[in-house]
N, C-alpha and C positions, 0 to 999 in steps of 0.2 A: 237391226240397226244399233249402233253403239252411241250412247248419249252421255255427255259430261256436263255437269252443272257446277258453276262457279258463283260465288257471291257471299252474302252475309246472311243474317237471320231470316230475311224474307225468302231467299232462295232455299234455305234449309227447311222452312216450314216451322218457324219458332212458335211455340205456344206458351203463354204466360200462365196457363192453368195445367198443372201436371196431370189432371184427369182428362184433359182434352187433347186429342191428337189432331194436328193440322197437316193436311197433305199439301205439299208445296206445288206451285203452279207448273213446274217442269214435269212432275209425275202426271199431273192432270192432263197436260198437253199431250204427252206421249200415249196415255190411255186412249184419248180421243182419236189421235191420228192413227194409232195401230188398229183401232176398231174400224175406222174408215178404210184403211189401206190393206188390212189383213196381213200385217207383218209382225214379227216379234222384235223385241228390243231389250237392251240391257243398260241400266242407268248407273253411273258412278258419280257421286256427289262429293265435291270438295268444299261445299258451302260451310262457312264457319261464322258463328255469332261474333259480331264486332269487327269483322274484316273491313278494312278500307283499301283504297287503291294502292297505297304504298306497301301494305301487307300482302296484297295480291301478288305484287311483283317480287317482293323479297322472300316471302315464305311459301307461296303456293307454286308459282311458275318457275321456281328454281329446283323443285323436287323432281327427281328422275322418274318416279312412277307417274306423276302427273303429266310430265312431258310425253311419256309413252302413251298414255291414254288419250291425250290430245291428238296425237298422230293417227290414232285408230278411230277417232270419233267422226260420226256422220252428222251429229247435231251437237251444238254447244250452246248452252244457255248461260247468260252473264247478267248478274244484277250487282253492280258496284257503284258506289258514289255517296249514298246517304250517310254512311258512317264518317266520311271525310267532313261533311257538314256538321254532323252531330258532335264529333270530337272537337271541332272548332268552337261550337256553341258552348261545350263544357269548359273549354279553355278560356273563352272570352268571359263567361259568367264568373269563373274563378278569379280572373284578373280584375274585373270591374268591382266585384264584391270584396276584393282584397282578402281572400280567405285561403287557408291551406287545405281546406276540405277537398278530398279527391272524389269527385262525383262519379258514382258507378254508372250512371246513365244520364242522357240529356234530360229525361223527364225529371230526375232528381234535381238537376241543375236549374231547370226552369221553375220548379216549385220553390227553391231557395230564392230565385230571382223575384218571383211574384211576391213573396213575403217582404223582400227588401224594397220593392217598387212602391208598396203601399205607403211607406214613409218617405220615399224619395223618387218621385215620378221621373225625374231627369235621368235616372239610371238607364231607362229604356232607350233614350236617344244616344247615349254613349255606346250601348251595346249594338244598336243598329249601325252606328258609324263604324264600329270595329268590324262587324260582319260584312258590310258592303264594301269595305276596303280589304277584304280577305284576298290573299294571293292566289288568284285563279290559275296562274301560270304553273303553280305547283301541281294542281290537279290535272291540268292539261298535259304536263310532262309525264305524269304517272300514267295517264290514259293512253298516250301515244306509246309509251314503253310497253304497256300491257298488250296493246294491239300489234305492235311490232313483233313481240315475242310469240304471240299466238299465230301470227302470220307465217312465221318461220317453221312452226311445228305442225299446223293443221293440214288436212287433206285439201287439195285444190277445190273440190266441190263440197266441202263441209258447209252446213247451214249454221251460221252464227246468229243467234237471236239475243239482242240486248234490250233490257227494259230500262227506260229512263227513270227519273226520280219523281215521285209524287210528293206533295207537301205533307210531311209527317207531323207537323204541328198545326194543321188546319183546324183540328177540332179541340186543341188544347186551350185552356182558359188563360190566355196571355194577352197583353195589350195589343190592340189592333195594329198600331204602328210597327210593333216588333214582328207581328205575324206577316205584315206586308213586306218587311225587310227580309225575312227568311224566304218568302216566296220569290223575291227578286234574285236572291242568291241561287235558289234552285233553278230558276229560269236560265240564269247564266251558265250553270253547270250543264243543264240539258242542251244548251246551245253547243257546248263543247262536245258532248256525246254525239249529237247529230251531225256535227261538222265533219267528222272523220268516217262516217258510215260508208260512203262510196269508196274512199281510198282504201279502207281495210276490209271492204266487202262484208259488212254485217248489216242486219236489219234491226232498226230501232222500233220498239213497241212503245207507243206514247201513253204511259199510264198517268202522266202529269194531268192530262185533260180527261181522265176517266173518273169513275165514281168510287175508286178503291178507297180514297180517304174517308168515305162515309161508311165503310165496313171494316172497322178496326177493332182490335181487342181492347180490353179495359185499360191497357197502358196508353191508348190513344196513338200508338205508333205503328204497331205491327198488324198486318191484315188478318182478319178472322178467316174462316173457311170460305165464306162468301166472297171476301176480298181476293183470296187466292184464286177462286174460280173465275172471277171477273178478269184477272190477268190472263189466265189460261184461255178463256173464251176469246179475248182480244187477239191473242197469238194465233189461235186456230182460225179465227175469222180472216186474218191477214195472210 
C-alpha cells in the first residue's frame, strides 16, 4: 500500500527535545493496520513545520512530484488547520500590543500577551473580539481548494483520513476568557472541516473531543508520544 502524509508539525512528528524522537500518528496507524492485515506499505510524508492551509495549496499541492504520489496513494492522511489559527493569534497579539516584534511561535506571542495583560486586563477582551471576528471564509475557501485539488488527483477508492483540531492552548496559562474564545474559534473551524467530509469523501477523526490535549510536550502545543498514539488509536478504532 502507498501512503502519503500531509500537514504540519503534528503530522511530521515534531519533537521539542532533540534527544527525543516522536513517531507521528500516520506511521503508528500503518504499523498497526499492516500487522492486522499482513500487508506491506510505503510512506511518503510532505508534512512541514508551520504549514497552513494557504501554504498547503500554494507550496505542496502544486508540486509535480507530490501530485504523482497522490495519484498512486491508497491512503492519505491530512492534518491542516491549527497553524491558520496560530498565525492569526500571532498577528492579533502583535497588533493589540502595537509591537514590531516578529513572534516565532504562538507560545512566544502568548507569553508576551500574558505579561502585558497583568498591567492591562482589558487587552484580553480586545484580542477575543479580534479572534472571534476572524474571517472564517478565508479558511473555508482554502479548505475547499485543497479538497478539490486532491479530488482531481487521487484514486477513486483512496482512503482519505483528516484529523480535526484539538485546542492547543487548553493547558497554557492564559486568561480563561481568552481560552474560551480560542476554543470557540477552533469549534467553528472544525465545523468547516466536518461540513465537507461527505462531498469530498474523506473521514474526519475527532481529536477535538479526545484526550490529546492532556498529553503534550513542554511547549504545551505539540503531542508527546502518548498523544500521537492516542490519535493513531482513534484512527485504527474507527
